C-alpha positions as CSV (number, residue, x, y, z in Angstrom):
1,M,0.0,0.0,0.0
2,D,1.4,3.4,-0.9
3,M,2.2,5.9,1.8
4,D,0.0,8.9,2.6
5,F,2.2,11.7,1.3
6,I,0.1,14.9,0.9
7,S,0.9,16.8,-2.3
8,K,2.6,20.2,-2.2
9,S,-0.4,21.9,-3.9
10,E,-2.8,20.5,-1.3
11,I,-0.6,21.8,1.6
12,E,-0.2,25.2,-0.1
13,T,-3.9,25.6,-0.7
14,R,-4.7,24.8,3.0
15,T,-2.0,27.2,4.1
16,A,-3.1,30.0,1.9
17,I,-6.7,29.8,3.2
18,F,-5.4,29.8,6.8
19,Q,-3.2,32.8,6.1
20,E,-6.1,34.8,4.8
21,R,-8.0,34.1,8.0
22,L,-4.9,35.1,10.1
23,K,-4.9,38.4,8.2
24,K,-8.6,39.0,8.9
25,Q,-8.0,38.3,12.6
26,E,-5.0,40.8,12.5
27,L,-2.7,38.0,13.7
28,D,1.0,38.0,12.8
29,G,1.1,34.2,12.8
30,S,0.1,31.0,14.6
31,V,2.0,28.3,16.4
32,I,0.6,24.8,15.6
33,L,1.2,22.0,18.0
34,L,-1.7,19.4,17.8
35,N,-0.8,16.3,15.8
36,S,-3.9,16.4,13.6
37,D,-3.5,20.1,12.8
38,M,0.2,19.5,12.3
39,F,-0.5,16.7,9.7
40,Y,-3.1,18.8,8.0
41,F,-0.7,21.7,7.4
42,T,2.5,19.8,6.9
43,G,1.9,16.2,6.0
44,T,4.0,14.9,8.9
45,V,3.5,14.3,12.6
46,Q,7.1,14.2,13.8
47,N,7.7,15.9,17.1
48,S,7.6,19.5,15.8
49,Y,6.5,23.1,16.2
50,L,5.0,24.7,13.2
51,Y,4.8,28.5,12.7
52,I,2.5,29.8,10.0
53,P,3.0,33.5,9.4
54,A,0.2,35.7,8.1
55,S,2.4,36.2,5.0
56,G,5.4,34.2,3.9
57,D,6.4,30.5,4.1
58,P,5.7,28.4,7.1
59,V,8.6,27.2,9.3
60,L,8.6,23.7,10.7
61,M,10.9,23.3,13.7
62,V,11.5,19.6,14.4
63,K,12.6,18.3,17.8
64,K,12.6,14.6,16.9
65,G,12.5,12.9,13.5
66,L,14.1,15.6,11.4
67,R,15.0,13.2,8.6
68,C,11.5,11.8,8.4
69,A,9.9,15.2,8.5
70,Q,12.1,16.3,5.6
71,E,11.0,13.2,3.6
72,E,7.3,13.4,4.5
73,S,6.6,17.1,4.2
74,T,6.7,19.3,1.1
75,L,7.4,22.4,3.2
76,E,10.7,24.2,2.3
77,K,11.6,25.6,5.6
78,I,12.2,22.5,7.9
79,V,14.9,23.0,10.6
80,P,16.0,21.3,13.8
81,I,15.2,22.6,17.3
82,K,16.1,21.3,20.8
83,H,13.7,23.4,22.9
84,P,10.7,25.6,22.2
85,K,12.4,28.5,23.8
86,Q,14.5,28.6,20.6
87,I,11.5,29.4,18.5
88,P,11.8,33.2,18.5
89,D,15.5,33.0,17.4
90,I,14.7,30.6,14.7
91,L,11.8,32.7,13.4
92,A,14.0,35.8,13.5
93,A,16.5,34.0,11.3
94,F,13.7,33.8,8.7
95,N,12.8,37.5,9.3
96,Y,9.8,36.8,11.4
97,T,10.7,39.1,14.3
98,N,8.8,40.0,17.4
99,P,5.3,38.9,16.4
100,K,2.8,40.9,18.5
101,K,-0.3,38.7,18.0
102,I,0.0,34.9,17.8
103,G,-2.7,32.3,17.5
104,L,-2.6,29.0,19.5
105,E,-4.9,26.0,19.6
106,L,-6.3,27.0,23.0
107,D,-9.2,24.4,22.8
108,V,-6.6,21.7,23.4
109,L,-3.5,23.3,24.8
110,P,-2.9,22.5,28.5
111,F,-2.6,25.5,30.8
112,N,1.0,24.7,31.6
113,L,2.0,24.8,27.9
114,Y,0.0,28.0,27.5
115,Q,2.1,29.5,30.3
116,T,5.3,28.2,28.5
117,Y,4.4,30.1,25.3
118,K,3.5,33.2,27.3
119,N,7.1,33.1,28.6
120,I,8.5,32.4,25.1
121,F,6.6,35.3,23.6
122,P,6.4,37.8,26.6
123,N,5.5,40.8,24.4
124,A,2.9,39.0,22.3
125,E,-0.9,38.7,22.7
126,L,-1.9,35.1,22.5
127,S,-5.4,34.2,21.1
128,D,-7.4,31.1,20.2
129,I,-7.0,30.1,16.6
130,S,-8.9,26.8,17.0
131,P,-12.3,28.0,15.7
132,I,-10.6,29.1,12.5
133,I,-8.8,25.8,12.1
134,K,-12.0,23.8,12.7
135,E,-13.8,25.9,10.1
136,I,-11.2,25.4,7.5
137,R,-10.8,21.7,8.2
138,G,-14.6,21.3,8.1
139,I,-14.5,21.8,4.3
140,K,-12.9,18.9,2.7
141,S,-11.0,18.9,-0.6
142,P,-11.8,16.2,-3.3
143,Y,-8.6,14.5,-2.1
144,E,-9.9,14.3,1.5
145,V,-13.3,13.1,0.4
146,E,-11.9,10.3,-1.6
147,L,-9.8,9.1,1.4
148,I,-12.9,9.0,3.5
149,R,-14.7,7.2,0.8
150,N,-11.9,4.7,0.7
151,A,-12.0,4.3,4.4
152,L,-15.7,3.4,4.1
153,G,-14.8,0.8,1.5
154,M,-12.5,-0.7,4.2
155,S,-15.5,-0.8,6.5
156,D,-17.7,-2.4,3.9
157,K,-15.4,-5.3,3.5
158,A,-15.1,-5.8,7.3
159,F,-18.9,-5.7,7.8
160,L,-19.5,-8.1,4.9
161,A,-17.1,-10.6,6.5
162,V,-19.0,-10.7,9.8
163,P,-21.3,-13.6,8.9
164,S,-18.3,-15.8,8.3
165,Y,-17.3,-15.8,12.0
166,L,-20.3,-14.6,14.0
167,R,-21.7,-17.6,15.9
168,E,-23.7,-18.3,19.0
169,G,-21.4,-18.4,22.1
170,I,-18.6,-16.2,20.7
171,S,-17.7,-13.4,23.1
172,E,-18.0,-9.8,22.2
173,I,-14.3,-9.2,22.6
174,E,-13.5,-12.1,20.3
175,L,-15.9,-10.9,17.7
176,A,-14.4,-7.4,18.0
177,A,-10.9,-8.8,17.5
178,L,-11.9,-10.6,14.3
179,F,-13.7,-7.5,13.0
180,E,-10.7,-5.4,13.8
181,A,-8.4,-7.8,12.1
182,E,-10.4,-7.2,8.9
183,L,-9.7,-3.5,9.2
184,R,-6.1,-3.9,10.2
185,K,-5.1,-6.1,7.3
186,R,-6.6,-3.5,4.9
187,G,-4.5,-0.7,6.4
188,Y,-6.2,0.7,9.5
189,S,-3.4,2.2,11.7
190,G,-5.4,1.7,14.9
191,C,-5.3,5.4,15.7
192,C,-8.6,7.3,15.6
193,K,-8.0,10.8,16.8
194,M,-10.5,12.9,18.8
195,R,-10.1,16.5,19.7
196,A,-12.4,16.6,22.8
197,F,-10.9,16.3,26.2
198,N,-10.9,12.8,27.7
199,Q,-12.7,11.3,24.7
200,E,-10.9,8.1,24.1
201,L,-11.9,5.5,21.4
202,F,-10.3,2.3,20.4
203,Y,-11.5,1.4,16.9
204,G,-15.2,1.2,17.8
205,N,-17.9,-0.7,19.6
206,V,-19.4,-4.2,19.7
207,C,-22.4,-4.8,22.0
208,S,-24.8,-7.7,22.1
209,G,-28.2,-7.8,23.8
210,N,-28.4,-5.9,27.1
211,S,-24.7,-4.9,27.1
212,G,-25.8,-2.2,24.6
213,F,-27.9,-0.8,27.5
214,N,-24.7,0.2,29.4
215,P,-23.7,3.9,29.0
216,S,-20.1,5.0,29.1
217,F,-18.0,8.1,29.6
218,F,-17.7,8.4,25.8
219,D,-20.0,11.0,24.3
220,G,-22.0,8.6,22.2
221,P,-25.4,7.0,22.5
222,V,-24.2,3.4,23.1
223,G,-21.6,2.4,25.6
224,G,-21.0,-1.3,26.3
225,T,-19.2,-2.8,29.3
226,G,-15.7,-3.1,28.0
227,V,-13.3,-5.6,29.5
228,S,-12.1,-3.4,32.4
229,L,-13.4,-0.7,34.6
230,S,-10.4,1.4,33.5
231,C,-12.0,1.6,30.1
232,P,-15.7,0.7,30.4
233,Q,-16.8,0.9,26.8
234,G,-17.1,-1.3,23.8
235,A,-16.8,-5.1,23.6
236,G,-16.8,-7.1,26.9
237,W,-16.7,-10.7,28.0
238,K,-20.4,-11.4,27.4
239,K,-21.2,-14.4,25.2
240,I,-23.5,-13.6,22.2
241,K,-26.8,-15.4,22.3
242,R,-29.5,-16.2,19.7
243,D,-32.3,-13.8,19.0
244,E,-30.5,-10.7,20.4
245,I,-29.1,-7.6,18.8
246,V,-25.5,-7.6,17.8
247,Y,-24.5,-4.0,17.4
248,I,-21.2,-3.2,15.6
249,D,-20.3,0.5,15.3
250,Y,-16.7,1.1,14.1
251,T,-14.5,3.8,12.7
252,S,-12.2,3.1,9.7
253,V,-9.2,5.2,9.0
254,M,-7.6,5.5,5.6
255,K,-4.3,7.5,5.5
256,G,-5.5,9.5,8.5
257,Y,-9.1,10.1,7.4
258,V,-12.0,8.7,9.4
259,G,-15.1,6.9,8.2
260,D,-17.8,6.0,10.7
261,Q,-20.5,3.3,10.3
262,A,-22.7,1.0,12.3
263,R,-24.6,-2.1,11.3
264,I,-26.9,-4.6,13.1
265,F,-26.6,-8.4,13.1
266,C,-28.7,-11.2,14.7
267,I,-28.3,-14.9,15.0
268,G,-32.0,-15.9,14.7
269,E,-34.7,-13.3,14.9
270,L,-35.3,-10.0,16.6
271,T,-38.5,-9.1,18.3
272,P,-41.1,-7.1,16.4
273,P,-40.5,-3.9,18.6
274,M,-36.8,-4.1,17.8
275,M,-37.4,-4.5,14.1
276,K,-39.8,-1.6,14.1
277,A,-37.2,0.5,16.0
278,F,-34.6,-0.2,13.3
279,D,-37.1,0.8,10.6
280,D,-37.9,3.9,12.4
281,A,-34.2,4.8,12.7
282,L,-33.9,4.4,8.9
283,L,-37.0,6.6,8.5
284,I,-35.4,9.4,10.6
285,Q,-32.2,9.1,8.6
286,S,-34.2,9.3,5.3
287,E,-36.2,12.4,6.4
288,I,-33.0,14.2,7.6
289,L,-31.3,13.5,4.3
290,K,-34.3,15.0,2.5
291,M,-34.3,18.2,4.5
292,I,-30.5,18.9,4.5
293,K,-29.5,21.4,1.8
294,P,-26.3,23.5,1.4
295,G,-26.6,26.2,4.0
296,T,-28.9,24.3,6.4
297,P,-28.1,25.2,10.0
298,A,-26.3,22.3,11.7
299,E,-28.9,22.1,14.5
300,E,-31.9,21.5,12.2
301,P,-31.3,17.8,11.5
302,Y,-31.1,17.1,15.3
303,L,-34.3,19.1,16.0
304,L,-36.1,17.2,13.3
305,A,-34.8,13.8,14.5
306,L,-35.8,14.7,18.1
307,K,-39.3,15.6,17.0
308,M,-39.7,12.5,15.0
309,A,-38.4,10.2,17.7
310,E,-40.7,11.7,20.3
311,E,-43.7,11.4,18.0
312,M,-42.8,7.7,17.4
313,G,-42.8,7.1,21.1
314,Y,-39.0,7.0,21.7
315,K,-38.6,10.0,23.9
316,D,-36.7,8.0,26.5
317,N,-34.8,5.9,24.0
318,F,-33.4,8.2,21.3
319,M,-29.6,8.6,21.3
320,G,-29.3,6.9,24.7
321,Y,-31.6,5.9,27.5
322,K,-33.3,8.6,29.6
323,E,-30.7,10.6,31.6
324,D,-27.9,9.1,29.6
325,Q,-29.1,10.5,26.2
326,V,-26.6,12.4,24.1
327,K,-27.7,15.7,22.5
328,F,-26.7,15.2,18.9
329,V,-27.6,13.1,15.9
330,G,-24.4,13.5,13.9
331,H,-20.9,14.8,13.8
332,G,-18.2,15.9,11.3
333,I,-15.5,13.4,10.3
334,G,-12.1,14.0,8.9
335,L,-8.7,13.7,10.5
336,E,-10.6,13.6,13.8
337,L,-13.9,11.8,14.7
338,D,-15.4,15.0,16.2
339,E,-15.0,17.7,13.6
340,W,-17.5,20.3,12.4
341,P,-20.4,20.2,11.6
342,I,-21.9,19.1,14.9
343,L,-25.6,18.2,14.3
344,A,-26.9,19.4,17.7
345,K,-29.1,22.0,19.2
346,G,-27.4,25.4,19.3
347,F,-25.0,24.8,16.4
348,K,-26.4,27.3,13.8
349,N,-23.3,27.3,11.5
350,P,-24.4,26.1,8.0
351,I,-23.7,22.7,6.6
352,L,-21.7,23.6,3.4
353,P,-20.6,21.7,0.3
354,G,-17.4,19.8,1.1
355,M,-18.4,19.0,4.7
356,T,-18.3,15.3,5.6
357,F,-20.3,14.0,8.5
358,A,-21.7,10.8,10.1
359,L,-25.4,10.6,10.8
360,E,-26.4,8.2,13.5
361,P,-30.1,7.9,14.6
362,K,-30.1,5.2,17.3
363,F,-32.3,3.9,20.1
364,V,-31.3,2.3,23.4
365,F,-33.5,-0.1,25.3
366,P,-32.9,-2.4,28.3
367,E,-32.7,-5.3,25.8
368,G,-30.1,-3.5,23.6
369,A,-29.1,-0.8,21.2
370,I,-30.3,-0.6,17.6
371,G,-30.2,1.9,14.8
372,T,-27.8,2.9,12.0
373,E,-24.9,5.1,11.2
374,N,-23.6,6.2,7.8
375,S,-21.1,8.8,6.5
376,F,-21.9,11.4,4.0
377,V,-20.5,14.3,2.0
378,M,-22.5,17.5,1.4
379,T,-22.5,18.5,-2.3
380,E,-24.2,21.4,-4.1
381,E,-27.2,19.0,-4.7
382,G,-27.4,17.7,-1.1
383,P,-25.8,15.0,1.0
384,K,-24.3,12.0,-0.8
385,Y,-23.6,8.6,0.8
386,L,-19.9,7.7,1.4
387,S,-21.0,4.4,3.1
388,I,-21.7,1.6,0.7
389,T,-22.7,-1.4,2.9
390,P,-26.4,-2.3,2.7
391,D,-28.3,-0.6,5.5
392,V,-30.2,-3.7,6.7
393,I,-30.2,-6.1,9.6
394,T,-28.1,-9.1,8.7
395,Y,-29.7,-12.3,10.0
396,L,-27.7,-15.5,10.4
């Protein structure tokens, strides 16, 4: 499989858009530290500090992995550094002297590191650049969309393989391991990044029957027991039985870009109420896709889904159970699993062409979790599927 080198033109386009926003914010430049942002703007995630000026070429200062950074990134100014306190002197060598206003990723930067950069730039005003980065990264290039589409192709092959090894008596964790092997052998790195604090995810989630009723710390509608209280989410030790829901919700990552998809399986038959709940989840998905147009405020799909779920009688079950319900029906996907747009109440920013997102209407009951999740790209004509796996319950 070829490596995921990002082209020079792709990096230059991203940088130019970012620099225009820096100018509008009257910032002299921005220091980029977060790995996902670093990769987006450089094509490498070696241990580095990236300075993007409002005008001029970026400077990548590499603490560890200089040779790799030079091979992986198309940036021209890539230099070694031993400590971040050297940043001002290195920038001065490239004629970026005494910046007065600097942007930082303050949504993720720990307070102690913020204090470090206040000391490094004692005469500069430090401001939050993360909303601009999220906005820029929210609009995907054709290159990025194709990587997400390929990631969903990886998911498709893994989901289609499930009937070959799902059997009565297999444990959730063994099923998860077999499913993950399907993803791994097709190139999944095993690293799905999230931006939100303390939101950890390993690949995805397998739940069967009432284990899907367990919530977790993860900000999602379905939790699972996990195999340890240190990480109480996802597949556990429970044995899978006949006539119960087998819920598989997994990410797939292709060259850094995330696809997100969930499918339902059953050995035997599900009860009529569970089958109806699945059909109702599909109906909610269908109605949301009909109403979304370029420019639709991001909260409207959620408000519609919430209204439909309550009218269907699922007030206590939609996107979680009662007090454990989450307050969204979808989320952006890209280099991170929690990008813009967030399909939730209060998010009025428009859904624009080029945005990629996962839509996941789901219900949680004491007997298990059921629903669907698919990934989409917004186009000028409306949302288009990136997921390709048939959206049905697979019975064995």
